[in-house]
N, C-alpha and C positions, 0 to 999 in steps of 0.2 A: 548576804553570805554570812554563814555562822563564824562566830569568833572561836579561835583556837585556844582554848583555856589549858590549864595544866592538867597532867595526870600525877597524882602522887603514888610513887612506887616505895612501898615499905618493905625493906629487904632484911632488917634484923629480925630473926625468928622469935626474939624475946620481947618484941615490942607489942605494946597494947594501945589501941586507938580510943580516944575519949573525946569528950566535947566539953568546951567552956564558952558558953554564949553561942555566938555564931562562928567560932573558931574550931579547927579540927586540931586535936593534940595527938603527939606520938609520945608515949611514955615508956621508959625502961627503968624498972626497979623503983616505980613510984616518982621518978624524976622526969619532967618534961624535956624532951630533947629537940622536939620541932614542934612549931606552931604555925598554922596558914589559915587566913579567913576562907570560909566555905565558898564565897562568891568568886574566889580565884581558882576553883576546881571543877572539873566536869567528870573525874572518875578518880577512884582509889583502887590500886591493885596491891594486895597485902600477901606477902610471902611469910607463912609461918602458922602458928597455932594458937597463941593466947587469945586472939580475938578482938572484938570491939564492944564498946557500951551500947546498951539499947538506945541510950539517949542519942548517940552519935549516928546509929543507923536510921533513926527516926528522922534526925535533921538531914542526913543525905537523901532519904527517901523524899522529903518535902521539898528539897531544892534540886531534885533531878540528878543528883551525883551517884552514879553506879559504884558499888563496893564489891570487888570480886576477890575470893579468897582462893590462894593457890598454896600447895604445899612448899616446903622450903626449896624443892628442886623444880617447882614450876609446873606440877601438875594441878589442874582445875578441880576445885572442891566444890565451891558453891558461889552464888552471886545473890546480892540484895539490891533491889530496885524498888521505885515506888510504884504507884498505880500507873498502868499503861495509858498512854494518850495515843491520839491519832484519828484520823478519819475513818470511821467504820466502813464507809462506802469503799475506800482504798483497800482496806484489808479483805472485804468480802469479794472484791474484784481479784485480789491476789490468790484468794482460796480457790475462786472458780477456775483461774487460768491454771493453777497448780494440778488441778482435777482433770484438765482437758488434755487428751492424749496428744494432740498436734501442738498444743502451746508450750508444754513443760520441755519437749526436746528443742523447741526453738531457742528459749532463753538459755538452756544448757549449752547450746552451740555457741552463743555469744561468750558465755564465761570460759569455755574451754579453748575456742579459737584464740581469745585474748591471752590466756594462759600459755598457750603454745607460742604464740609470737613474741610475748615478753620473755619467755625462757630462751627462745632462739635469739633474741636480742643480746641476752647476757653472754651467750657463745660468740655472737659477732663482736661485741665489744672486746672480749678476750682476744679474739683472732686479730682484730685491729692494734691492740696495745701490746700484744706478745705474740707476734708471728711465728717466733721460734718453738711455740708449743703445739702448732698445728700439725697433726698427723692425718692420714687418710680417713680414719674412723671419725675424727672430729669434723672433718669436711662432710663425710657422708651424713653425720647426724644433722648438721646445718640444713642440708638439702632435704634430708627426710622429713624434718620439722616443718619446713616450708610447704611440702607437699600436704602433710597432715592438717595443717591449719587450713588448707583449702578444702580437703576432704571431709572435715568436720561438718561442713554446710551441705553436703551430699548425703548425710546420714538422715534417716527417717525416724529412728527411735532411740531412746535413752541408752539401750544396751550397746548400740554402735558408738555412740558418743562417748561413753564410759571406756569401752575398748580402745578407742583411739587415744584418749588421755592416758590410760595406763601404759599403752606401748610407747608413746611419746615421752612420757615422765621417765620410763626406763632408760631410753636412749639418752635423754638429756642428763640424768645423774650419773650415767656411765662415763660422760665427757666432762662434767663440771670438776672432776677431779684434776684435770689438766690446768684448771684456772687456779688451783691452790698452789701458790709459788713459794711459800715459806715453810721451813721446817716440815718437809714431806713425810719424815719418818713418823710425826705425831699427828698431823693434820692431813686427812685424806677422805675421799668419798667412794666407798665401794658399794653403794646402794642405800636406799632410804630405810633407816630403821627408826622406830618410835615406841613409846610405852614399853620398855624404856629405849632411849637412844644409846647406840653401842659404840659410838665414837664421838670425837670432839666436834667435828663439823656437824653432825647430826645433833649433837646437844645445843649447838647454836641455833640451828634451824628450828627445833622443837620450840625453843624459848620465844623466838621472833614469831613463829606462827601461832603460839599461844596469845601473844600480845596482839596480834593483827586480828585474830578472830573476836578477841575482846572488843576491839574498836570498831570492827565491822557491826557487831551486834548493837553497839551502842548507836551506831550511825543510822542503822535501819530502824531502830525504836524512835530516833529522833524525828525521822520524817514520816513516822506513822505506820510502818510496815510491821509485820510479824516475823521475827527472825527465825522462828521455829519451822515455818512452812516453806521449804525450798522447791527447786526445779530440777536441780541435778542431783543433790543430796535429798534422798527421800525422807519421809517423816520417821522419826524415832524418838520416843520418850526421852526428854533432856537433851536432846541434840539440837543445836541452833542451825538448822539446815540451810537457811537462807544466807546466815552469815557465812557459813562455809562456802556457799556458792560464790558470794561476792568476793571473798578473800582469794579465790582461784586466779582472778586476773591480777592481784597484787603481790602474790608470793615471791615471783621472781625479782620484781623490780624493788620491793622493800626489804623482804627477808633474806633471800639468797645473796643479793649484792652486798647486803650489809655485813652478812657473815664472811664473805670474801674479803671485804675491805677490812675488816678488823685483823684478819689473819695475815693478809699480805702487807698491811701497814705496820705490823708488829705491835699492834694495841692489845694484843692478847697472846698468851704463850701456853705451852703445855702445862706449866705449874698452876694455871688458873682453874684446873679442872680436878675433880676426884672421880675414881673409879670404884665402884661398889664391888663387893664380892661377887654379885650376880651378873656383872659385866656392864651394869648401866653406868653412863658417864654423864656427870652433872657438873656445872659450874660451881666454883666456890663463892661464898657470900661476897666477899670483897670484890672479886671479879664481876659478879653479876651487878653490882653497883656501878661498875665503869661500863659495862655493856649497856645497861639501861640508860646511863647518862648520854652514850653515843646514840642510842635510839631517840632520845628526846631531842638531841641536837639535830638529828636528821629530820625529824618532823618540822623544824623550825625552817628548813631550807624552802626556797621557792621554785616552782616549776611553771611552765606554761601548759596548761590543760589542752590536750590535743583536739577536744571536741568544742569546749567553750571558748578556746583561744584567749583565755585570760590567766593572768598569774595567780596562782594560789599557793598555799603552803602544802608541803608534802604531807603534813598531818591531817589536812582537810581531804585527802584523796578518798578515804572510806565514806565520809559524809557526802562529798561530791557525787560519787558513783551512786550511792543510796538514793539520793535526790533524783538523779537521772533515771534510776530504775523506777521510782514512785511515778515520774512523769510518763514513762513508757506505759506502765500498767494502767495509768488513768486514760491513756490514749491521747495525750499531749504531743507526743513525738512518735514517729512510724516505727523507729527501731531503737532498741537499746544501744547506746553508744558506749561499748565496754571500753575500760582504759587500755590503750595501747602506747607503750613506751617508744618514743621517736629518739 
């Protein structure tokens, strides 16, 4: 099993990344404020604009360390990586299946059924822990999502699968507002908004989803798959379609639960956000640091994988699912075991 190394999150927008031998340096105003050996890193996520030295980027490409550049507010800009590796036969198999009309919907069903089940589990956990929040609409959404998870496998084309996903997501996000228990005047969910997020809860979700797609993409590349060729999300220049497919089953378990926990445990407050004149809501720099620290801590927790029946670190879930997906595409297993939270 792959070792979970560190992801370096650089949140100071005035930082510049440099190299000294085999070390990654973070510099501010020509002063080195942080140093880490490159063999301790698997990725660097950089929020800001000053950039990185060509020497450092070359080192990272050589060592297989992906470097992702985001704006200060978390919008993806670019990604630097070394030569792609992987089994060419595996990728050719991936491309053929993605083009087959009966195979693409099959994998899409796995991703979306797992997404619906895991989203429903968030509501079920909320009902169990806080029965006082349960209303008729909440119960109806739980029942509806259970039916839709089964209905996905009755669909014969991608349009039907996407339609079920969209309808279920709408019902889910209508009810997740009941699970936000603290400071309801400031934290609420009236629907999914992105590019830009228009409320504080959506701002948290957007950040976590950005981090998650970054990790899914890295995991797919590690096992030799092409993250640009998906089965649910179709090809589009610059879009990591397969990474977006893979993250569907992990959104609720990693992103949504994390956002709810930060708010309900009062680890984040209204003053940690800034609202731009256009209505866009973003985390402030210091708050983003604490949120990223909580994200890293979450990745170090252990769970028992429902298919492998082995203990793994939460941070290895994208890699584990990418590995299982590769095994399915090669024909080593009969069906793709999407991650379902128990």
